[in-house]
N, C-alpha and C positions, 0 to 999 in steps of 0.2 A: 373325521369327514370334514372337508372343506366347506364352507358356507357359500361357495360360489355356484351359481347356476346360469345357464344361457341367458336367461331373461334379464339378468343383472346388467349385461353388457349393453343392452339396448334401452336402458332406462332414459326416459326424457326425450326420445327421438321425436322432435317436433316437425321436421321437415322431410317430406318424402322424396326419395330420389327421382321418382318418376316425374313429380311436379317440376323439379328443378331442372330435369333434362330437357323440358321443353322450352326453356328460356333462351333468348339470344345471348351472345357473348361479347358485349361491347367493351367489357372490362379488358379484353386482350388488345384493343386498338391502342391503348396508351402505353404499351410495352415496346422497348427496343427489340431488335432481332434476337439478341442473346438472352434477354428476359423472357421472351416469349418461348424460345427453345426450351429453357429451364422449366417454364410452366407446362408445356405441352409433352414433355417427356415424362410420362406419368409412370410407366412400368419399369421395374428394376431399379438398381441403385443409381442415384444421381448425386453428384457433388457439385453444388453451386458455389464456385469459388469467387466470392464477392469482394471486390476491393472496396476501399473506403469511399463513401459517397456514391456508390453505384446503384443505389435502389434495392438493396437486397430484401428489406422488409416488404417493400411493394411486391416484389417477385415471389416472396414466400407466401404472402397472404392470398395473392392472386392464384397461386398454385392450389391452396386449399379450396378456394371458391370453384376452381375449375374442376377439381375432383368431385365436388358436390354437384355442380351444375350439369356435368356430363353423366351423372349417375354411376360413376365408378365406385362410389362409396357413400354410405349414409353418414350423417354428421357424427354418430357415435362410433363409427368404424375408422375414424381419423385420430391418430395420436400425434399431437403437436407440442413439442416441449421446448421450453426456453429456460433462461436462468433466473430471471427476476419477475416479480409480480407486475411490475411496470410494463416490461416488455410483453407479458401475457395479456395484459389489459389492452395494451395498443394493438396487438395481434387480433383480439376479439372484436375490438372497435372497427378495425379496417375490414375484417371479414363480414360483419355485420353491415357496414356501409355498402360494400360491393354487392352483397346479397339483397340489400333493401329491406332487411328484417332482423329481428333478434336472433341470436344464435345460442340461446340457453340450451339447445339440444346437443351442444357439443361438450360433453362432460370430460373429455380427455384432452383439453387444451389448456395447458398451464405449466408451472415450473416443475422441474424433476421432483422436488420434494413433495409439492402438493399432490402430484400424481401417485407417487409412491405411498403417500399416507392412505389414499383410497385403497390401493391395491393390498397394502398390509393390513388394513382393518378387515378386509375380506378373508384374509388367510393367517391371521395372527396366531392362531392355535398351532400352526405347523412350525413356530419358533419355540423351542423349549430348553430347558436345562438338562445337560447331559447326565444321565444316570438318575433322573428324576421325572416325575410326572407333572412338574410345574411348567406351564406354558403361558405364553403371552395371551391376553385376552383383547378382544376387539375394541374394548374401550380404554386402551392404554394411553398413558399420559406422555407427552413430548417434553422432555426436560430442557430448560434453557441453559446457557452457558454457566450460570451462577450455581444452579442445582447440580449440574454435572460436576463442577469443581468441588462443591461441598461433599458430594458422594465419594469422590476419589480421595479427598483429604481424609475421610474417615478410614478408608482402606489403607492409605499410607501409614496413618497413625496406628492402626491395628497391626500393621506389619512391623512396627518399631522403626521405621525409617525416619531420619532426620529430615524434617520437612524444609528446614533452611538450606541444607546441602542439596537436597533433591526435592525441589518444589513440586507440589501436586500439579501446578499449571504446567510444568514440564512434561509430566506424564500425560496430561490431557492432549498436549500437542502431539506427543508420539502416537497415542491411540487414534487421534483424529487422522493423522498421516496413514496409519495402517487401514483405517476404514475407507479413506479415499482410494486406496489401492485394493479394496475388497478382500482384505485379510482378515478372516476370523481368527481367534487365538490359536486354533490348531494348524492355520495355514501361514502363519508369520514365518518367513525364511530364516533359516540359521544365521544368515549374515546380519539379520536385524536383532538377534537375540540379546546382544550386549547393551541394548538401549537401556536408559535408566538404571544404570549400574547393575545390569543383567537381570533385573526383577520385573521389567515391564510386561513381559509375556504373561507371567503368573498373575500379576495385578490386573492385566487386561481380562483374563479369564474370570477372575473374581468379580470385576466390575460388570461384566456381561451377565453373570449369573444374578448379581444383586439387582440389576436393572430389571430382569424378567421376574424376579420375586416381588419387585415393587410394582410390576405391570407397567413399566416405563421403558421408553426408548430415547436416545439422543438423536440429533439430526443426522449424524452419520449411519445410525442404524437404519434409517428410513430406506436408503439404497441398499446397504449391506444385507439386510434381511430379505428384501425382495430378490435380490440377486441369488442369495442362498436358497430361497424357495424355488426359483426357476431352475437352479443347477441341480436340485435334489428331487423335484417333483415335475417329471417330464410331461405328465398329463395336463398339469396346470399351464405349463409353459406352452404347450401346443394350442390349448384353448385361446390364449392371448395372441398367439401368432396368427390364428385364424380370424379373431375378432378385430384386432388392430390391422386392418388390411393395408393401410397406408401410414408411414411414420414420417414426420417431418421434425427436424432438429435445427434450431437457431443457435448461432455462436459455437458451431461445433468445435472450433479451435480451443475453446475454454473448458472442454470436457476433462474430467479426471478418469482414472482407471475404472472406478466402479460405474460411473455413468456410461463409459464406453462399453464395458461388459453387458450392462443392462440393455443398451440399445442393440448390440450385436446378437444377443440372445432373442430379443423380440422379433428382429428382422431375419433371423436365421432360416425361415421357412420360405416366405414369398420373396424376401429381399427387396421389397418396395420401400426403400428408405431414401429420403432426400436430405442431405446434410448441407447446411448453409453456413459458410464461414470464411475467414480469411487468415491463412497461416501467418501473414505479414502482421497481424494485430493480436497475436497470442502474447500477452503480457502478465499473465497470471500464474507463471510457473511456481511462484513462491507460495501459492495456496493450493498446489496440487494439480493445476491444469497441465496437460500433456500435449504439446504441440505435435508429438509424433502421431496422435490419433488422426489428425486430418492429413498428415503427410503420407500415411500408409493406407488411405481409404480405398485406393485402387487395388492394393494388394489384399485388403481384407474382402473386397467385393470385386472379384474379377469381372471384367466386362462393363465396369461402371462407366456411366456417361459423366464426363466432366465439362462443365459449362462455365467459361470464364466471363464474369461480368466486369468489364474494364472501361466502360464509359462512365466517366465521373460527372455528377450533376452538382458538385459543391464548389470545387476550387478552380483557380485559374491554371493556365499551362505552366507558368513559372513555379508555382507551388507544387504542382504535381511532378514536375521534372526534378525539383529538389528532393522530394519525398522518394521518388523512384530511384535516384542516384544514391541515396543514403541506404535504402533497404537492399539495394543490389550487392552490398558488401556481405550479406548473409549467405552461407552456403546452404543451409538446410531449409529451403523453401520450394514451392511448386512453381512460382514464377508467373508474373503477368505484367502488363504495361497499362497503367491508367492514362487515359486521354479524355480530352474534353473539346467541345466545339464553341467554347465561349472565348471572348477576346483575351489577349495576353495578360493585361492588367499590370501590376506592380511586381517587380522582381522581388525575390526573398531578400530581406534587409539584414545585414550582419554588422554588429557594432561591438567594439571592446571598451571596457571602462577601467578606471583606476582600481576600484574595489567595489564591493557589494552595495555599499551604501550609495556610491555614485550611481550605480546601476539602477537602484530604486528611484533615485532623484530624477534621473534622465527619463525612465519609463513614466514617472508621474507627470513630468512636463510634456512628454510626447502625447500622452492620453489627453491631456487638456488642449494640446494644439490641434490633435485630430478631432476633438470635439468641436473646435471652432472652425475646422476646415482650412487650416493655414499650412498644410503640409503638401500642397498641390494634389490633395486628395478630396474626396467628397467629405462633408462633415459626417462623423460617427457619433451615434449616441453612446452613452456609458454601457447600456445594455448589450451593445453590439461588440464590446471589446472583453478580451479575457487574457488573464496571465496564467500560465501553465507551468508549474514548478516540478522539479524531479522529487523534492523531499518537503515535507510540510514545514521543517524548520526554516526553509527560505521564505515563507510567508511573512515572518516577523518584520524584516526590513520594509517590505511593501506596506504592510498594515500600519506600522509606525509613521511612515512617510505620508501615507494617505490621511491618516488621522490629523497629522500636523497641518496639511494643507487643505483639509476639508473635503477630500475627494471621496464621494460615497462609494463603498464596496461591499460585496458580499462573499463569504467563503462557502464554496459548494463542496458537499461530500464530508464535512467535518466542522467542528467549532472554530471560531476565531482563535488567533494564537494564545492570547491571554485568557481565553475560556477554556483551554485545554486542561484536563484533570491534572496532569503532571506539572503544568505551569502553576496552577492554582495551589497545589500542594506545596511546591517550592516557595511560592510567595507567602504562603502561610507560615512556613518556617522563618522567613525573613521578618515577617511582621511580629512574630513571637519574640525575635531577638531585639528588634528595635523598639517594640512596645509590649512588654510583658503583660499589660492588663487587657490585651486583645484576646477576649474569651472565645470569640468565634474562630479565630485562627488556631487557638490551642485545641479546641474541640476537633478541628480538622486533622491535626497532625498527631495527636496523643497516641493514637494507635495505628499510625501510618508511618512506616511499615508496622506489621503486626508486632506487638509487644506484650500480648497476653492480657491486654486491658479492655475487656468486653464491656457490654452495657451496664452490668452491675458495678464494676470498677468505676466507670465513668460517673455513674450516678452517685457514688460515695464522694468522688472529688467534688461534685456540684453541691452536695449537701453540706460538705465541710466548708466550701467556700462561701455559701450563703450564710451559714451559721456564724462565721467569723467576719462577714462583710468584706471579704477580699476577692481579688481576681482568682481565676481557676488555677493559674500556675501556683500562686501562694497557697491556695487551698490544697492543691496536691502535696505541696511540701509539708504542710501541717498534718495531713493525713498520714504521711510517712512517719513523721515524727511521733505520732500517736500510736503507731503500730496498727492503723486501720486497714492495712492492706498487706498481704503476705504473697509468698511464692514468687514465681517467675515475673509476674506483674509488678511487684513492688521493686524488684531489682532493676527491671527495665525502665520503670518510671523515674527511679532515682538517677539512673544514667542519662535519661533524657533531660531532666531538670538541671543537672550538673552541667551538661552540654550547653543548654540555653543560657545558663548564667556565665559560662566561659566565653561563649561567642558574643554575649552582650558586652563583656569587658573588652573583648578584641575590637569592638567597633571604634574604640578610642586609640587604639594601637597604631602609631604611625608606621611602623615596620611591616604591617600587614594591610595591603590595599582592600578595599571593599569587594573587588572582583575575586581576590584570592580568598576572602573570608566567605563569600558566597559558595565557592567550591569546597571549602573546608566544612561548612554547615551541611551541605547535601551529601558529602562523603561520610563525615563522622556520625550523622544522624542515622545512617544506613539506608537513606532513600535512594541515593545512586545505585547501591548495592542491590536494592530490591529489584530495580529494573534490569540490572545486569544479570540477576539470577533468572529473571522471568524469561521463559523460552517461547513466549507467543510470537507471531509475527509482528505485532505492533511494537514490542519492546525496543528494538533498535531505533525506531522512529522517535519514541518517547525520550530515549537517551540523547538523541540529536537535538531534540527541542530543548532539553535542559541546558545543553552546551550552548545553544543559540540564546537562551535566557541569560546565562552568565556572560556571554558576549555583549548583549545589550546593556549590561551595567557599565561597560566602559565609557558610555557616553554621559555618565552621571558622576557627581562627585562622592556620593555615598549611597547607602541602601535606602535611607529615608527619602532622599530626592527621588530615586527610581520609583519607590513604592507610590509616592505622590503622583508622579507622572502616570503611572498605570491607572491609578484610581481616576484621575481626571479624564484620561482618553476613554476609559470604559463608561464612565458616566456620561461622555459625550457621543454615545452611539447614535447612529443615524436611525430614523424611523424606518419602517418596512416599505413605505411608499417611495416612489420616484425611481429614476434610473441608478444603476450601480454597475461598476465594473466587477466582473467575476474573477475570483482567485480560487485556484484548485490545483490538485496534483494532476500529473499526466494520467495516472490510473483512473482518477475520477472523472477525467474529461472524455474517456472512451465513450462513443456513441453521440457526443455533443458536436456542435459546430458554431462558429462565430465568424462574423465578417472580418474581424481584425484580432489577431492572436499574437501575444508576446511570449517568447520562450527564453527565460533568463537562466543564467547558471550553467551555460554549456562548457564546463571545464572538466578535464579528466579527474576522476576521483569523486566528483560530485555527479557528473553525468558523462559517461557512464559511471554508475555507482561503484566505488571501490569495494563495498562489501559484496555486491553482486559479483564482481569480477574475481574476488578472492574465494568466494564460496562455490562458484559454479564454473569458473574458467571461461572457455570459449562459449559454452552454453549460455553462460551469464551475459557475456558481451553481446551475443545475438539477440537475446531478450531485451537488453537495453537498446539495441539498435531498433528493435521493432517498436520500442517505446518512443524513440525519436520519430520514427515514420508515423505513428499515431499523433504525436504532437503537431507535426507540420501538417498533416492532412485534416486537422480541425479547423484550419483557417480557410475562409472562403475567398477572401480578396487580399488582405495584407498579413504577411507573416514576418515577424521581426525576431531574430535569434541574437542573444547577447551573451557575453562572457566577461568576467572580471579578471584583471591581471593580479590582483592581491585579495586575499581573504584573511580576516583577522581570526587567529585560533588561540584561545587561552591567553589573550593579551599580547600576542605576538603576530607580526605580519609574516604570512607565508605566501610565496609567489605561486600563482596558479598557472597551469598550462591549458590552452584551449582544448576542448573536446576533440577527440580523434574523429568524431562524426562531422565536425567542421571541415576536415580534410576531405570528406566525401561529398560535399555540396558542389554542384556543377557550376563552374566559373561563369557560364553564359547566362545562368539564371539567378545570379546573386549580385547585390548592390552593397558595397561596403560603405557604411555611413561615417565611420570614425574620421573626424578632421585630420588631415596630414600635420604631423609634427606634434600631436597632443602627447605622444609618448617619446618625444625626441627625434622625430623625423624618420627617414629611411634607415633601415638597420638590417644587416645580413644580406646574403647573396641575392635574395629574391627581390631586393629593392631595385636592382638594375633592370628588371623586366616590367616596364611600366603598365602593361596591359593585363598582367596576370593577377588572379585573385590573391595568390601568395604575396605578390609585390604590395598590393593594397593593404593587406592585413599587416604585412611587415612594417609598412610606413605608419600604420595606425596604432601599433603597440611595440612593446619591447622584445617580442619573441622573434626568434629566427624563422618560425613558421607557425601556421595556425593549428597544427595538430600533432598527433602522436608519432607519425612515421619520421617527420623531420626532427622531432625532439630526440627520438632514439639515435639518429645519425649524428646529432650534435650534443650528445648527453654530457660532454665535457665542459660546455658553455653554460653559464648561468645568467638568467635575466637579471637586469639591474634596476628594474622599476621599484619605486617606493612611493607610496602616497605621500604627498608633499607635507601634509600636516603631522606626519608620524616621525618620531625619532627613534622608535623601537627597532632593533635589528632584525633582519630577515633571518629566520631559523636556518641554520646550515644543517640540512639533513644528514650530511656526512659525518657531522660531529656526533650524531647519535650512535653511529656504528662503531665509534672509537671504543665504546664499552664492550667487554667481552664476558661471556658466561664464566662464573667463578670468581669474578672481581668483587672485592669488598667495596662498598660504597657508603655514603651517608646522606640521609634525607632529613630536612630540618624538622619535619613533623613526626616521622616514623623511626628516626635514629639510624643505627648501623644495620647493615644486612649484606647478603651476598646475592649476586645477580644469578638467576636460574635460567633466564631465557631473553633473547634480544629479538625484537621485531620492529624494523624501522626505527622510529624515534621512541618507542615504548619498551619499557624494561619490565620483566617480571622478577621481583626482588622478594627473597625470603628475609624479612627483617627479624632481628633478634627478639624484639619485644611485640611487634605489631602483627606479626604473622606474614604470609605471602600476599603481596599486593602488585597491581600493575601501576607503574608511574611513568610519567614523561621523563625522557632522559635529561632534559635540561634542569630538572628539579633535584638532581643528585650530583654529587661530587665524589671523587675518589677518597676513600677513608683516610688516606695519608695527607690529603690536601686540607683537611678540616683543622682550622686554627684552634689551638686550646686556650 
């Protein structure tokens, strides 16, 4: 029997509908006509299509107050869900302020997960193990990510699966994806059965059984189990359909399939559901969000009222026009036109730079100038300015520059670059190579990646080192010589120690630069491979950060100099007080706003992201375009977009092409800042049209055009720009394609091998002794060309 009864639904009802119905409604006076229509259309399905900065939170909270104030519902009959605890707190505070009293009697206002926890605890016994009387209990535990991974590792090991080739973390990602789509083990489609070497479904079933035996759930289960209960127990579903008389959903464009099904089931009776969202701001497809949920709202709920909130209270007309022009390039959207009644303000500023470092220098100088008010603009405080990057690895250049010039900054949504886990790990390897007595660094890397050296093995190393009065690295060597360690751990430790010694000798090798050595250390230690095998959404970003770290070494003479630099700048951290420039990714910026915003790195491959385009095609490009829209609409008064003509990759300069999104900026609302002649004056056909944005950008840099379309048309022409201080040749991408599958090649480190695959400038080579590896084409030569 379920433990649910009707009285439970009305726990804590502190406000009577009758008392509130008698109150006046001054809260409606502050709404514009569209917001008021969205608030007062209370019956039936409503889609509040709210553009950026159009006051959707105000409309949503006012709608809740109006439902209560008119007696349509009691506080505990309103189900209001959002994605974050912060958003839920803000909603509660606003509703309370409008009502003029506490709203503790609204138990069903919260996040998807917090509400589902309450529901699942009431009906936990309905979730059981098939063919067994074991069921979930109401006092179940919610596992965190580490506990979940530990349990999966046990199942993987019990199944005799090689965890290195098929990491448990990869299986966790597969299962999380399935739960986001509300697939129980028995409902996983046949097309997905090949996941995790064809063993994922069986392991998923074992995992779910083991969770219930442990009286535990993971975060994905909170929604999955409640959806399953609703689908299989119609009586329970009907009770909640009656008791949740009105449903309100914030950020509907970010819902995944499980959340979508949960909402549809609850709204299936009365259909009194109001979803608030913006299809143009759906930027979380990589974590399961389905923009299609909002796009098909009218199909799911025939007769739905769609109210468009288009009056923007945040940005100037120029900024809105630029954002609208870019997002218009997306085909899959419901469509709306943002407008504002504020004065025109500054045009969107566009500037090209020689390279990424020059871009960081210019933005630093511009921030200081804007702070002084010397740009024909009002003075801006540092707190009013933000830099929004597409990928976290872009932050490094800005952080280094700001630390150098003493410009205070904060990183929002994550640690500063040199504080990131993967960067600290990599620098610990470098420290062990340059200073073998650095015990703290050795403790950090001895079992990272996993080498079978657990706490007991590490204690043995420490005891041996103390007994002999030597550093941990030497203590580990003595322990192995004494036979104090056996099995896999001993073998892996010996390999690590040999590597550290070899890399240390290479620091004095004139034929190997410190930049190349850094790459060798990260590769041969297995650290890069660990993240390449990691299938979590964060792994690609961590690999990009490692590449950026190696790139940073190019500005120093050796590893020691670089490590000293990092130590000094980290020791020179600003205190928590005072104004600071904000640096964050575009994803982290959603929901925020700043008077002045800088959007650097608008280059094809970086933004839009090449990985997103490769993995998702047109769908990926459209999500990247929505991200561009989000970035532009974070700016209230000044929006500056920049791109670099060259980026340095693995010690070589590569020419970059401006983002295709620059092509979509409206000429009338953009001012090109790049001084004429900086890149050699007018260039290409566009230079002859003095008033066009194309002409201005062509004058400002080496490209025939600022975007993708004209790049396609003139694909045979190559830009000729080169940073003046560089003597390194630009990589000829065509040269990479001269290699063919089946060709015998030679690599200085891995020896001879045969090419198995070619992808741009990357080759997949089966080396005779080193196994199959992916290498950059310029590091190999034809086997016949190797001098003997």
